[in-house]
N, CA and C atoms as an extended XYZ file, in Angstrom:
150
Properties=species:S:1:pos:R:3:atomname:S:1:resname:S:1:resid:I:1 pbc="F F F"
N       106.808       71.363       85.490 N   MET     1
C       106.744       72.812       85.299 CA  MET     1
C       105.966       73.422       86.468 C   MET     1
N       106.542       74.443       87.145 N   PRO     2
C       105.840       75.041       88.291 CA  PRO     2
C       104.614       75.829       87.852 C   PRO     2
N       103.669       75.908       88.744 N   LEU     3
C       102.472       76.692       88.473 CA  LEU     3
C       102.839       78.177       88.432 C   LEU     3
N       102.044       78.999       87.742 N   PRO     4
C       102.385       80.429       87.620 CA  PRO     4
C       102.522       81.159       88.954 C   PRO     4
N       101.736       80.760       89.971 N   ASP     5
C       101.820       81.466       91.248 CA  ASP     5
C       102.930       80.921       92.146 C   ASP     5
N       103.540       79.788       91.766 N   GLU     6
C       104.657       79.247       92.531 CA  GLU     6
C       105.948       79.907       92.082 C   GLU     6
N       106.822       80.184       93.027 N   LYS     7
C       108.110       80.784       92.690 CA  LYS     7
C       109.212       79.791       93.019 C   LYS     7
N       110.134       79.626       92.096 N   THR     8
C       111.271       78.753       92.339 CA  THR     8
C       112.198       79.438       93.339 C   THR     8
N       113.033       78.674       94.056 N   PRO     9
C       113.933       79.304       95.034 CA  PRO     9
C       114.845       80.367       94.422 C   PRO     9
N       115.356       80.126       93.217 N   ALA    10
C       116.248       81.107       92.584 CA  ALA    10
C       115.496       82.396       92.269 C   ALA    10
N       114.278       82.262       91.750 N   ARG    11
C       113.502       83.462       91.410 CA  ARG    11
C       113.123       84.231       92.674 C   ARG    11
N       112.756       83.523       93.725 N   ARG    12
C       112.393       84.171       94.983 CA  ARG    12
C       113.592       84.940       95.540 C   ARG    12
N       114.805       84.365       95.446 N   PHE    13
C       116.011       85.032       95.940 CA  PHE    13
C       116.278       86.313       95.165 C   PHE    13
N       116.145       86.268       93.862 N   VAL    14
C       116.407       87.439       93.025 CA  VAL    14
C       115.370       88.525       93.283 C   VAL    14
N       114.115       88.159       93.461 N   GLU    15
C       113.056       89.144       93.667 CA  GLU    15
C       113.122       89.785       95.047 C   GLU    15
N       113.609       89.060       96.056 N   GLU    16
C       113.625       89.588       97.416 CA  GLU    16
C       114.924       90.310       97.751 C   GLU    16
N       115.967       90.126       96.964 N   LYS    17
C       117.268       90.732       97.253 CA  LYS    17
C       117.331       92.140       96.673 C   LYS    17
N       117.869       93.072       97.455 N   ILE    18
C       118.052       94.441       96.971 CA  ILE    18
C       119.282       94.455       96.067 C   ILE    18
N       119.195       95.056       94.893 N   PRO    19
C       120.377       95.129       94.018 CA  PRO    19
C       121.533       95.850       94.712 C   PRO    19
N       122.744       95.328       94.527 N   GLY    20
C       123.918       95.883       95.204 CA  GLY    20
C       124.158       97.341       94.884 C   GLY    20
N       124.021       97.719       93.621 N   GLY    21
C       124.240       99.111       93.229 CA  GLY    21
C       123.258      100.054       93.893 C   GLY    21
N       122.023       99.615       94.038 N   LEU    22
C       121.006      100.453       94.673 CA  LEU    22
C       121.326      100.661       96.148 C   LEU    22
N       121.736       99.599       96.827 N   ALA    23
C       122.060       99.705       98.250 CA  ALA    23
C       123.230      100.657       98.468 C   ALA    23
N       124.230      100.591       97.592 N   ILE    24
C       125.387      101.481       97.722 CA  ILE    24
C       124.976      102.929       97.480 C   ILE    24
N       124.147      103.164       96.451 N   ARG    25
C       123.698      104.529       96.160 CA  ARG    25
C       122.885      105.109       97.308 C   ARG    25
N       121.995      104.317       97.879 N   VAL    26
C       121.186      104.793       99.008 CA  VAL    26
C       122.098      105.150      100.178 C   VAL    26
N       123.081      104.293      100.456 N   PHE    27
C       124.019      104.561      101.550 CA  PHE    27
C       124.786      105.859      101.303 C   PHE    27
N       125.285      106.047      100.086 N   VAL    28
C       126.047      107.259       99.755 CA  VAL    28
C       125.162      108.497       99.879 C   VAL    28
N       123.921      108.425       99.380 N   TYR    29
C       123.020      109.576       99.473 CA  TYR    29
C       122.679      109.903      100.923 C   TYR    29
N       122.495      108.897      101.749 N   VAL    30
C       122.186      109.140      103.164 CA  VAL    30
C       123.375      109.806      103.854 C   VAL    30
N       124.576      109.291      103.605 N   VAL    31
C       125.774      109.886      104.214 CA  VAL    31
C       125.965      111.315      103.711 C   VAL    31
N       125.834      111.525      102.403 N   ALA    32
C       126.005      112.871      101.841 CA  ALA    32
C       124.943      113.825      102.389 C   ALA    32
N       123.721      113.361      102.530 N   GLY    33
C       122.657      114.201      103.083 CA  GLY    33
C       122.944      114.610      104.519 C   GLY    33
N       123.463      113.674      105.311 N   HIS    34
C       123.794      114.001      106.694 CA  HIS    34
C       124.978      114.968      106.771 C   HIS    34
N       125.961      114.792      105.903 N   LEU    35
C       127.093      115.722      105.889 CA  LEU    35
C       126.639      117.125      105.493 C   LEU    35
N       125.763      117.218      104.510 N   PHE    36
C       125.239      118.520      104.097 CA  PHE    36
C       124.439      119.161      105.231 C   PHE    36
N       123.608      118.365      105.905 N   ALA    37
C       122.820      118.892      107.021 CA  ALA    37
C       123.731      119.366      108.150 C   ALA    37
N       124.805      118.629      108.420 N   ALA    38
C       125.751      119.041      109.461 CA  ALA    38
C       126.442      120.344      109.074 C   ALA    38
N       126.773      120.505      107.796 N   PHE    39
C       127.407      121.733      107.324 CA  PHE    39
C       126.458      122.922      107.480 C   PHE    39
N       125.210      122.751      107.102 N   VAL    40
C       124.228      123.832      107.242 CA  VAL    40
C       124.023      124.163      108.717 C   VAL    40
N       123.950      123.132      109.559 N   PHE    41
C       123.814      123.345      110.999 CA  PHE    41
C       125.007      124.136      111.539 C   PHE    41
N       126.210      123.793      111.068 N   LEU    42
C       127.410      124.516      111.485 CA  LEU    42
C       127.349      125.975      111.051 C   LEU    42
N       126.891      126.227      109.840 N   LEU    43
C       126.772      127.606      109.364 CA  LEU    43
C       125.811      128.413      110.236 C   LEU    43
N       124.666      127.837      110.563 N   PHE    44
C       123.700      128.543      111.406 CA  PHE    44
C       124.240      128.734      112.819 C   PHE    44
N       124.960      127.747      113.323 N   THR    45
C       125.525      127.863      114.670 CA  THR    45
C       126.570      128.967      114.720 C   THR    45
N       127.469      128.988      113.752 N   LEU    46
C       128.501      130.022      113.728 CA  LEU    46
C       127.906      131.390      113.417 C   LEU    46
N       126.913      131.443      112.562 N   GLY    47
C       126.273      132.712      112.222 CA  GLY    47
C       125.461      133.279      113.367 C   GLY    47
N       124.916      132.423      114.217 N   GLY    48
C       124.106      132.877      115.335 CA  GLY    48
C       124.919      133.446      116.475 C   GLY    48
N       126.220      133.192      116.497 N   GLU    49
C       127.071      133.689      117.577 CA  GLU    49
C       127.411      135.158      117.401 C   GLU    49
N       127.213      135.706      116.228 N   ARG    50
C       127.589      137.104      115.968 CA  ARG    50
C       126.457      138.046      116.290 C   ARG    50
């Protein structure tokens, strides 16, 4: 039986790996945030020309 402070390889892998759903959500939010920022930038650019 491993000591409490020792981690088995399987447990270490699970604890250090980012959950797949979380990684996908972060990626989607980053892309959506950049698209929104680009849209706002476009609005200010077009509005500033008048």
